[in-house]
N, CA, C and O atoms as a DFTB+ gen file, in Angstrom:
592 C
 N C O
     1  1     -14.453     -15.880      -5.648
     2  2     -14.348     -16.433      -4.413
     3  2     -13.620     -15.305      -4.239
     4  3     -12.922     -14.780      -5.107
     5  1     -13.903     -14.608      -2.194
     6  2     -13.153     -13.677      -1.633
     7  2     -11.926     -14.386      -1.490
     8  3     -11.276     -15.430      -1.438
     9  1     -11.991     -13.605      -1.472
    10  2     -10.286     -12.664      -1.170
    11  2      -9.292     -13.879       0.429
    12  3      -8.297     -14.548       0.705
    13  1     -10.959     -13.213       1.062
    14  2     -10.784     -14.247       2.634
    15  2     -10.426     -15.439       2.778
    16  3      -9.472     -16.002       3.315
    17  1     -11.974     -15.972       1.817
    18  2     -11.804     -18.012       1.477
    19  2     -11.090     -17.784       0.723
    20  3     -11.308     -18.668      -0.106
    21  1     -10.022     -16.967       0.211
    22  2      -8.947     -18.170      -0.405
    23  2      -7.769     -17.781       0.437
    24  3      -6.698     -18.006      -0.125
    25  1      -7.662     -17.150       1.883
    26  2      -6.749     -17.275       2.893
    27  2      -6.445     -18.705       3.410
    28  3      -5.553     -19.547       3.302
    29  1      -7.919     -18.516       4.170
    30  2      -8.501     -19.416       4.525
    31  2      -8.234     -21.118       3.949
    32  3      -7.907     -22.061       4.671
    33  1      -8.419     -21.152       2.826
    34  2      -8.517     -22.179       1.531
    35  2      -7.166     -22.602       1.778
    36  3      -6.769     -23.722       2.098
    37  1      -6.220     -21.061       1.494
    38  2      -4.165     -21.593       1.259
    39  2      -4.364     -21.903       2.573
    40  3      -4.879     -23.021       2.556
    41  1      -4.242     -21.531       3.724
    42  2      -3.872     -21.822       5.378
    43  2      -4.404     -23.407       5.211
    44  3      -4.423     -23.951       6.315
    45  1      -4.650     -23.908       4.595
    46  2      -5.838     -25.227       5.449
    47  2      -5.026     -25.953       4.577
    48  3      -4.538     -26.866       5.243
    49  1      -4.475     -26.032       2.949
    50  2      -3.917     -26.155       1.619
    51  2      -2.818     -26.117       2.633
    52  3      -2.392     -27.211       3.003
    53  1      -2.523     -25.513       2.916
    54  2      -0.445     -25.303       3.552
    55  2      -0.401     -26.274       4.671
    56  3       0.553     -27.021       4.451
    57  1      -0.993     -26.597       5.757
    58  2      -0.917     -26.997       6.465
    59  2      -0.976     -28.530       6.404
    60  3      -0.433     -29.195       7.287
    61  1      -1.666     -29.138       5.315
    62  2      -1.522     -30.466       4.513
    63  2      -0.668     -30.955       3.761
    64  3      -0.503     -32.059       3.240
    65  1       0.102     -29.569       3.766
    66  2       1.198     -30.203       2.572
    67  2       3.077     -29.311       4.045
    68  3       4.239     -28.954       3.851
    69  1       2.625     -29.362       4.627
    70  2       3.007     -29.130       5.930
    71  2       4.381     -27.843       5.466
    72  3       5.595     -27.793       5.664
    73  1       3.401     -26.973       4.796
    74  2       4.812     -25.618       3.342
    75  2       4.691     -24.900       4.990
    76  3       3.473     -24.959       5.159
    77  1       5.301     -24.239       6.330
    78  2       6.079     -23.384       6.783
    79  2       6.340     -21.939       6.403
    80  3       6.026     -20.904       6.992
    81  1       6.717     -22.051       5.749
    82  2       6.853     -20.735       4.266
    83  2       5.422     -19.666       4.094
    84  3       5.211     -18.538       4.539
    85  1       4.672     -20.493       3.333
    86  2       3.073     -20.305       3.197
    87  2       2.392     -20.204       4.890
    88  3       2.052     -19.225       5.555
    89  1       2.387     -21.347       5.124
    90  2       1.307     -21.312       6.236
    91  2       2.236     -19.678       7.309
    92  3       1.679     -18.580       7.301
    93  1       3.186     -19.827       7.850
    94  2       3.471     -18.618       8.113
    95  2       2.826     -16.965       7.315
    96  3       2.321     -16.017       7.917
    97  1       3.032     -17.073       6.090
    98  2       2.872     -15.878       5.623
    99  2       0.974     -15.573       5.463
   100  3       0.266     -14.586       5.267
   101  1       0.830     -16.532       5.604
   102  2      -1.190     -16.861       5.005
   103  2      -1.360     -16.736       6.364
   104  3      -2.287     -15.932       6.269
   105  1      -1.230     -16.869       7.517
   106  2      -1.441     -16.593       9.096
   107  2      -0.836     -14.828       8.971
   108  3      -1.612     -13.891       9.160
   109  1      -0.280     -14.750       8.842
   110  2       0.032     -13.048       8.505
   111  2      -1.136     -12.312       8.044
   112  3      -1.597     -11.386       8.712
   113  1      -1.634     -12.680       6.936
   114  2      -2.733     -11.706       6.000
   115  2      -3.364     -11.930       6.740
   116  3      -3.919     -10.898       7.115
   117  1      -3.887     -13.336       7.626
   118  2      -5.243     -13.099       7.861
   119  2      -5.446     -12.504       9.086
   120  3      -6.372     -11.772       9.434
   121  1      -4.312     -12.960       9.818
   122  2      -4.296     -11.409      11.239
   123  2      -4.529     -10.403      10.520
   124  3      -5.694     -10.230      10.164
   125  1      -3.529      -9.486      10.114
   126  2      -4.090      -8.052       9.264
   127  2      -5.717      -8.725       9.214
   128  3      -6.408      -8.658      10.231
   129  1      -6.218      -9.327       8.032
   130  2      -7.698      -8.634       7.801
   131  2      -8.317      -9.239       8.964
   132  3      -9.451      -8.792       9.137
   133  1      -7.982     -10.052       9.771
   134  2      -9.187      -9.715      11.148
   135  2      -8.618      -8.325      11.976
   136  3      -9.659      -7.810      12.382
   137  1      -7.588      -7.551      12.380
   138  2      -6.874      -6.412      12.477
   139  2      -7.802      -5.820      11.725
   140  3      -7.930      -4.770      12.355
   141  1      -8.633      -5.732      10.715
   142  2      -8.642      -4.505       9.248
   143  2     -10.366      -4.466       9.719
   144  3     -11.011      -3.422       9.814
   145  1     -10.760      -5.468       9.907
   146  2     -12.021      -6.622      10.400
   147  2     -13.080      -5.299      11.838
   148  3     -14.122      -4.645      11.886
   149  1     -11.872      -5.616      12.709
   150  2     -12.406      -5.082      13.901
   151  2     -11.470      -3.777      14.524
   152  3     -11.265      -3.490      15.703
   153  1     -11.027      -3.164      13.390
   154  2     -10.354      -1.488      13.073
   155  2     -11.752      -0.126      13.029
   156  3     -12.141       0.870      13.640
   157  1     -12.119      -1.135      11.639
   158  2     -13.337       0.083      11.286
   159  2     -15.332      -0.346      11.301
   160  3     -15.862      -1.235      11.966
   161  1     -15.725       0.208      10.759
   162  2     -17.436      -0.059      11.581
   163  2     -17.259      -1.076      11.134
   164  3     -17.031      -2.046      11.857
   165  1     -17.311      -1.161       9.791
   166  2     -17.389      -2.041       9.286
   167  2     -16.864      -3.876       9.875
   168  3     -15.897      -4.111      10.600
   169  1     -17.865      -4.963       9.276
   170  2     -17.168      -6.110      10.711
   171  2     -17.074      -7.195       9.686
   172  3     -17.151      -8.390       9.972
   173  1     -16.911      -6.739       8.518
   174  2     -17.105      -7.500       6.546
   175  2     -15.105      -6.862       5.754
   176  3     -14.357      -5.885       5.712
   177  1     -15.161      -7.607       5.526
   178  2     -13.641      -7.103       4.919
   179  2     -13.729      -7.746       3.403
   180  3     -13.314      -8.658       2.688
   181  1     -14.389      -6.850       3.440
   182  2     -14.208      -6.386       1.354
   183  2     -13.092      -6.362       0.483
   184  3     -12.115      -5.623       0.607
   185  1     -13.341      -7.473      -0.684
   186  2     -11.877      -7.650      -1.646
   187  2     -10.752      -6.493      -1.796
   188  3      -9.630      -6.665      -2.271
   189  1     -11.390      -5.031      -1.189
   190  2     -10.791      -4.064      -1.742
   191  2      -9.288      -3.412       0.143
   192  3      -8.240      -2.779       0.272
   193  1     -10.238      -4.131       1.000
   194  2      -9.578      -4.222       2.444
   195  2      -8.581      -4.838       2.048
   196  3      -7.494      -4.348       1.741
   197  1      -8.888      -5.926       2.034
   198  2      -8.018      -6.838       2.050
   199  2      -6.632      -6.471       0.676
   200  3      -5.446      -6.718       0.892
   201  1      -6.979      -6.063      -0.222
   202  2      -6.212      -6.158      -0.686
   203  2      -5.546      -5.047      -0.690
   204  3      -4.658      -4.939      -1.536
   205  1      -5.836      -3.730       0.415
   206  2      -4.798      -2.654       0.969
   207  2      -3.683      -2.985       1.770
   208  3      -2.628      -2.358       1.867
   209  1      -4.207      -4.626       2.658
   210  2      -4.070      -4.778       3.454
   211  2      -2.764      -5.826       2.866
   212  3      -1.655      -5.700       3.387
   213  1      -2.921      -6.582       2.050
   214  2      -2.058      -7.563       1.177
   215  2      -1.107      -6.718       0.816
   216  3       0.044      -7.155       0.813
   217  1      -1.377      -5.141       0.380
   218  2       0.082      -4.798      -0.636
   219  2       0.680      -4.269       1.128
   220  3       1.792      -4.582       1.553
   221  1      -0.210      -3.548       1.823
   222  2       0.903      -3.184       3.364
   223  2       1.450      -4.565       3.776
   224  3       2.285      -4.530       4.681
   225  1       1.222      -5.435       3.418
   226  2       2.266      -6.332       4.070
   227  2       3.828      -5.992       3.154
   228  3       4.945      -5.766       3.621
   229  1       3.264      -6.083       1.340
   230  2       3.617      -6.931       1.123
   231  2       4.889      -5.557       0.691
   232  3       5.578      -5.854      -0.285
   233  1       5.113      -4.568       1.150
   234  2       5.515      -3.253       0.924
   235  2       6.283      -3.306       2.322
   236  3       7.086      -2.393       2.520
   237  1       6.145      -4.159       3.194
   238  2       7.058      -4.193       4.551
   239  2       7.794      -5.279       4.360
   240  3       8.810      -5.544       5.003
   241  1       7.342      -5.918       3.517
   242  2       8.678      -7.165       3.132
   243  2       9.662      -7.342       2.404
   244  3      10.629      -8.096       2.293
   245  1       9.121      -6.320       1.844
   246  2      10.591      -5.597       0.565
   247  2      11.416      -4.251       0.767
   248  3      12.476      -3.917       0.238
   249  1      10.257      -3.271       2.106
   250  2      11.301      -2.285       3.257
   251  2      12.296      -3.791       4.068
   252  3      13.506      -3.574       4.142
   253  1      12.000      -4.646       4.406
   254  2      12.408      -5.275       5.003
   255  2      13.549      -5.559       4.713
   256  3      14.457      -5.099       5.406
   257  1      13.819      -6.351       3.669
   258  2      14.114      -7.592       2.260
   259  2      15.789      -6.370       1.779
   260  3      16.998      -6.591       1.710
   261  1      14.824      -5.015       1.539
   262  2      16.040      -4.458       1.550
   263  2      17.322      -4.104       2.339
   264  3      18.476      -4.002       1.924
   265  1      16.801      -3.937       3.632
   266  2      17.479      -3.393       4.831
   267  2      18.596      -4.406       4.820
   268  3      19.807      -4.185       4.840
   269  1      17.929      -5.612       4.781
   270  2      19.089      -7.114       4.979
   271  2      19.197      -7.333       4.109
   272  3      18.698      -8.459       4.128
   273  1      19.643      -7.097       2.648
   274  2      20.627      -7.317       1.753
   275  2      21.450      -5.853       2.247
   276  3      22.668      -5.789       2.082
   277  1      20.887      -4.997       2.700
   278  2      22.382      -4.158       3.359
   279  2      23.392      -4.950       3.785
   280  3      24.486      -5.201       3.280
   281  1      22.843      -5.329       4.838
   282  2      23.491      -5.511       5.749
   283  2      24.275      -7.041       6.005
   284  3      24.856      -7.453       7.009
   285  1      24.135      -7.437       5.202
   286  2      24.095      -8.445       4.519
   287  2      23.777      -9.776       5.700
   288  3      24.509     -10.645       6.175
   289  1      22.492      -9.475       5.860
   290  2      21.836     -10.595       6.092
   291  2      20.863     -11.635       6.038
   292  3      19.765     -11.761       6.581
   293  1      21.717     -12.567       5.021
   294  2      21.086     -13.799       3.877
   295  2      20.317     -14.470       4.792
   296  3      19.172     -14.542       4.346
   297  1      20.409     -14.974       5.827
   298  2      19.532     -15.689       6.596
   299  2      18.115     -15.434       6.523
   300  3      17.110     -16.071       6.208
   301  1      18.509     -13.800       7.090
   302  2      16.684     -12.821       7.548
   303  2      15.715     -12.351       5.581
   304  3      14.554     -12.115       5.245
   305  1      17.212     -12.454       4.759
   306  2      16.452     -12.152       3.628
   307  2      16.044     -13.310       2.452
   308  3      15.431     -12.891       1.470
   309  1      16.332     -14.581       2.521
   310  2      15.469     -15.512       2.556
   311  2      14.666     -15.737       2.663
   312  3      14.199     -15.858       1.531
   313  1      13.730     -16.005       3.582
   314  2      12.415     -15.645       4.545
   315  2      11.641     -14.245       3.896
   316  3      10.489     -13.986       3.548
   317  1      12.740     -13.615       3.930
   318  2      11.428     -11.665       3.254
   319  2      11.901     -12.449       2.111
   320  3      12.998     -12.558       2.657
   321  1      12.015     -12.905       1.335
   322  2      11.867     -13.874       0.099
   323  2      10.419     -14.472      -0.645
   324  3       9.515     -14.307      -1.464
   325  1      10.877     -15.072       0.109
   326  2       9.465     -16.419       1.309
   327  2       8.285     -15.806       0.747
   328  3       7.594     -15.845      -0.271
   329  1       8.356     -15.269       1.774
   330  2       6.714     -14.465       2.428
   331  2       6.557     -13.395       0.701
   332  3       5.538     -13.214       0.034
   333  1       7.543     -13.040       0.519
   334  2       6.944     -11.047      -0.901
   335  2       6.514     -12.006      -2.051
   336  3       5.953     -11.709      -3.105
   337  1       7.158     -13.987      -1.316
   338  2       6.483     -14.194      -3.955
   339  2       5.605     -14.819      -3.440
   340  3       4.985     -15.430      -4.311
   341  1       5.084     -15.050      -2.118
   342  2       3.769     -15.260      -1.596
   343  2       2.719     -14.643      -1.812
   344  3       1.972     -14.761      -2.783
   345  1       2.601     -13.837      -0.750
   346  2       1.904     -11.453      -0.558
   347  2       2.377     -11.823      -2.650
   348  3       1.163     -11.965      -2.796
   349  1       2.677     -11.943      -3.399
   350  2       2.778     -11.613      -4.077
   351  2       1.578     -11.711      -4.960
   352  3       0.781     -10.899      -5.429
   353  1       1.803     -13.475      -5.032
   354  2       0.440     -14.734      -6.166
   355  2      -0.710     -13.958      -5.470
   356  3      -1.723     -14.009      -6.166
   357  1      -0.895     -13.206      -4.239
   358  2      -3.162     -12.566      -3.740
   359  2      -2.624     -11.334      -4.477
   360  3      -3.744     -10.841      -4.614
   361  1      -1.602     -10.193      -5.220
   362  2      -1.632      -9.332      -5.476
   363  2      -1.928      -9.360      -7.038
   364  3      -1.397     -10.184      -7.783
   365  1      -2.987      -8.206      -7.548
   366  2      -2.728      -6.918      -9.201
   367  2      -1.518      -7.747      -9.567
   368  3      -0.827      -8.192      -8.650
   369  1      -1.107      -8.067     -11.189
   370  2      -0.154      -7.318     -11.348
   371  2       0.953      -6.214     -11.135
   372  3       0.993      -5.876     -12.319
   373  1       1.333      -5.879     -10.888
   374  2       2.048      -4.625     -11.312
   375  2       2.195      -4.048     -12.066
   376  3       2.542      -4.566     -13.127
   377  1       2.060      -2.936     -11.995
   378  2       2.281      -2.068     -13.500
   379  2       4.029      -1.687     -13.950
   380  3       4.757      -1.365     -13.011
   381  1       4.467      -1.722     -14.962
   382  2       5.939      -1.181     -15.520
   383  2       6.151       0.439     -15.246
   384  3       5.139       1.136     -15.297
   385  1       7.358       1.036     -14.971
   386  2       7.414       3.016     -15.315
   387  2       6.761       3.506     -16.491
   388  3       6.216       4.608     -16.551
   389  1       6.839       2.421     -17.710
   390  2       6.134       3.154     -18.704
   391  2       5.014       2.754     -18.609
   392  3       4.186       3.545     -19.061
   393  1       4.753       2.148     -18.340
   394  2       2.355       2.412     -17.887
   395  2       2.083       2.967     -17.365
   396  3       0.886       3.218     -17.220
   397  1       3.265       3.673     -16.572
   398  2       2.966       4.912     -15.324
   399  2       2.710       5.539     -15.654
   400  3       1.515       5.797     -15.799
   401  1       3.920       6.450     -16.123
   402  2       4.371       7.691     -17.190
   403  2       3.219       7.597     -17.046
   404  3       2.587       7.824     -16.014
   405  1       2.557       7.025     -18.741
   406  2       1.916       6.947     -19.462
   407  2       0.532       7.443     -19.379
   408  3      -0.283       8.086     -20.042
   409  1       0.731       6.471     -17.561
   410  2      -0.573       6.564     -17.231
   411  2      -0.926       8.346     -16.361
   412  3      -1.876       9.077     -16.641
   413  1      -0.033       8.579     -15.506
   414  2       0.630      10.527     -15.323
   415  2       0.454      11.708     -16.102
   416  3      -0.162      12.765     -15.968
   417  1       1.605      10.900     -17.437
   418  2       1.516      12.310     -18.447
   419  2      -0.463      12.778     -18.580
   420  3      -1.096      13.782     -18.250
   421  1      -0.803      11.636     -19.135
   422  2      -2.815      11.489     -19.458
   423  2      -3.272      12.717     -17.649
   424  3      -3.782      13.789     -17.980
   425  1      -3.172      12.615     -16.718
   426  2      -3.240      12.420     -15.504
   427  2      -3.319      14.090     -15.614
   428  3      -4.381      14.651     -15.344
   429  1      -2.076      14.896     -16.048
   430  2      -1.040      16.399     -15.928
   431  2      -1.518      17.233     -17.050
   432  3      -1.400      18.454     -17.159
   433  1      -2.143      16.300     -17.973
   434  2      -2.825      17.282     -20.124
   435  2      -4.358      17.287     -19.042
   436  3      -4.843      18.414     -18.937
   437  1      -5.177      16.073     -18.209
   438  2      -5.788      16.366     -17.812
   439  2      -6.261      17.457     -17.400
   440  3      -6.702      18.363     -18.107
   441  1      -6.171      17.418     -15.832
   442  2      -5.940      18.713     -14.737
   443  2      -5.175      19.740     -15.482
   444  3      -5.429      20.897     -15.146
   445  1      -4.834      19.677     -15.846
   446  2      -3.429      21.016     -16.276
   447  2      -2.649      21.360     -15.641
   448  3      -2.250      22.510     -15.821
   449  1      -2.116      20.636     -14.711
   450  2      -0.756      20.397     -13.668
   451  2       0.283      21.656     -14.122
   452  3       0.159      21.594     -15.346
   453  1       1.056      22.557     -13.912
   454  2       2.092      23.117     -14.119
   455  2       2.771      22.386     -13.586
   456  3       3.136      21.411     -14.243
   457  1       3.246      22.521     -12.165
   458  2       4.183      22.817     -11.470
   459  2       4.106      21.479     -10.773
   460  3       3.464      20.476     -11.086
   461  1       5.246      21.795      -9.330
   462  2       5.143      21.375      -7.986
   463  2       4.213      21.361      -7.161
   464  3       3.915      20.481      -6.354
   465  1       3.644      22.549      -7.399
   466  2       2.140      22.778      -6.580
   467  2       1.186      22.096      -6.869
   468  3       0.103      22.401      -6.368
   469  1       1.283      20.830      -7.865
   470  2       0.062      20.407      -8.152
   471  2       0.400      18.850      -7.720
   472  3      -0.208      17.792      -7.882
   473  1       1.152      19.061      -7.344
   474  2       1.330      17.905      -7.413
   475  2       0.115      16.739      -5.897
   476  3      -0.099      15.552      -5.650
   477  1      -0.187      17.728      -5.495
   478  2      -0.717      16.359      -4.558
   479  2      -1.989      16.640      -5.759
   480  3      -1.725      15.918      -6.721
   481  1      -3.188      17.392      -6.000
   482  2      -3.723      16.281      -7.136
   483  2      -3.708      15.994      -8.026
   484  3      -4.785      15.733      -8.563
   485  1      -1.995      15.802      -9.046
   486  2      -1.552      14.807      -9.288
   487  2      -1.636      13.235      -8.949
   488  3      -2.175      12.271      -9.492
   489  1      -0.904      13.413      -7.873
   490  2      -1.017      12.183      -6.523
   491  2      -2.242      11.251      -6.582
   492  3      -2.529      10.090      -6.874
   493  1      -3.020      12.826      -5.978
   494  2      -4.344      11.732      -5.852
   495  2      -5.138      10.498      -6.778
   496  3      -5.454       9.326      -6.575
   497  1      -5.276      11.588      -8.035
   498  2      -6.086      10.245      -9.017
   499  2      -5.014      10.058      -9.281
   500  3      -5.649       9.103      -9.727
   501  1      -3.333       9.884      -9.627
   502  2      -2.754       9.216      -9.883
   503  2      -3.095       7.803      -9.275
   504  3      -3.832       7.129      -9.994
   505  1      -2.680       7.196      -8.030
   506  2      -3.384       6.940      -7.608
   507  2      -4.258       6.238      -6.986
   508  3      -4.166       5.074      -6.596
   509  1      -5.546       7.337      -6.855
   510  2      -7.168       6.505      -7.594
   511  2      -7.480       5.569      -8.938
   512  3      -8.358       4.717      -9.072
   513  1      -6.635       5.938      -9.729
   514  2      -6.865       5.836     -10.223
   515  2      -5.895       4.246     -11.067
   516  3      -6.196       3.532     -12.023
   517  1      -4.657       4.253     -10.089
   518  2      -4.281       3.405     -10.452
   519  2      -3.758       2.104      -9.402
   520  3      -3.246       1.006      -9.624
   521  1      -4.180       2.856      -8.125
   522  2      -4.574       1.659      -7.025
   523  2      -3.363       0.580      -6.385
   524  3      -2.329       1.082      -5.944
   525  1      -3.559      -1.012      -6.357
   526  2      -2.542      -1.828      -6.086
   527  2      -2.574      -2.430      -7.173
   528  3      -2.988      -3.570      -7.382
   529  1      -2.030      -1.501      -8.081
   530  2      -1.636      -2.561      -9.331
   531  2      -0.243      -1.047      -9.677
   532  3       0.396      -1.104     -10.727
   533  1      -0.113      -0.448      -9.166
   534  2       1.556       0.701      -8.971
   535  2       2.224       0.677      -7.412
   536  3       1.449       0.719      -6.457
   537  1       3.698       0.607      -7.183
   538  2       4.074       0.904      -6.277
   539  2       3.976       2.727      -5.736
   540  3       4.673       3.433      -6.465
   541  1       3.339       3.402      -4.766
   542  2       3.298       4.282      -4.795
   543  2       4.558       5.294      -4.380
   544  3       4.490       6.414      -3.874
   545  1       5.282       4.814      -4.619
   546  2       6.854       5.369      -3.984
   547  2       7.466       5.827      -5.710
   548  3       7.922       6.933      -6.000
   549  1       7.292       4.488      -6.794
   550  2       7.503       4.385      -8.298
   551  2       6.210       5.696      -8.956
   552  3       6.222       6.072     -10.128
   553  1       5.626       5.991      -8.349
   554  2       4.399       6.878      -8.998
   555  2       4.988       8.829      -8.912
   556  3       5.012       9.761      -9.716
   557  1       5.477       8.578      -7.061
   558  2       5.469       9.812      -6.512
   559  2       6.704       9.635      -8.034
   560  3       6.146       9.730      -9.127
   561  1       7.692       9.484      -8.050
   562  2       8.705       9.487      -8.768
   563  2       8.908       9.594     -10.246
   564  3      10.017       9.604     -10.779
   565  1       7.799       9.671     -10.851
   566  2       7.574       9.775     -11.167
   567  2       7.078      10.890     -11.705
   568  3       7.804      11.473     -12.510
   569  1       5.577      11.528     -11.366
   570  2       4.997      12.649     -11.248
   571  2       5.738      14.027     -10.554
   572  3       5.212      15.127     -10.724
   573  1       7.082      13.879      -9.705
   574  2       7.953      15.012      -9.592
   575  2       8.847      14.808     -11.019
   576  3       9.044      15.869     -11.611
   577  1       9.384      13.662     -11.621
   578  2      10.165      14.290     -12.806
   579  2       8.813      14.404     -13.830
   580  3       9.221      14.449     -14.991
   581  1       7.354      14.464     -13.763
   582  2       7.253      14.605     -14.712
   583  2       7.059      16.163     -15.007
   584  3       7.096      16.823     -16.045
   585  1       6.757      16.590     -13.179
   586  2       6.315      18.141     -12.420
   587  2       6.952      19.018     -12.898
   588  3       6.498      20.045     -13.402
   589  1       8.371      18.627     -12.765
   590  2       9.427      19.756     -12.689
   591  2      10.026      20.375     -14.006
   592  3      10.866      21.273     -13.940
């Protein structure tokens, strides 16, 4: 079953269960998918496009959550945590830093990268290899650490 169909089924289930947090989150995903469908030349949203959209929404929730926690706005942070938890059910399991380091070390060896000048080459390959299973910020910090 495609991600778009899973989202549509999830919306129906959330409506029946009267679950406002799930409904709100799934509707935001559906809106992002509709924007993705009308933005490009494709009229069909593939699972890859859907993953990118959901990843972007999850990143926005994480950023908002950290801001709300810094400012002591627990009332707003609760909403962001709820939505983030629901978004993460549609995303693949995230890699931990040790796994990311291992993959990036292999990429550095493979490409022969020797310094910060090769960061772009390593980052491109790392993001291509790990995709939605690793956070870009963590990838970037590990690449900087290993190339320094």
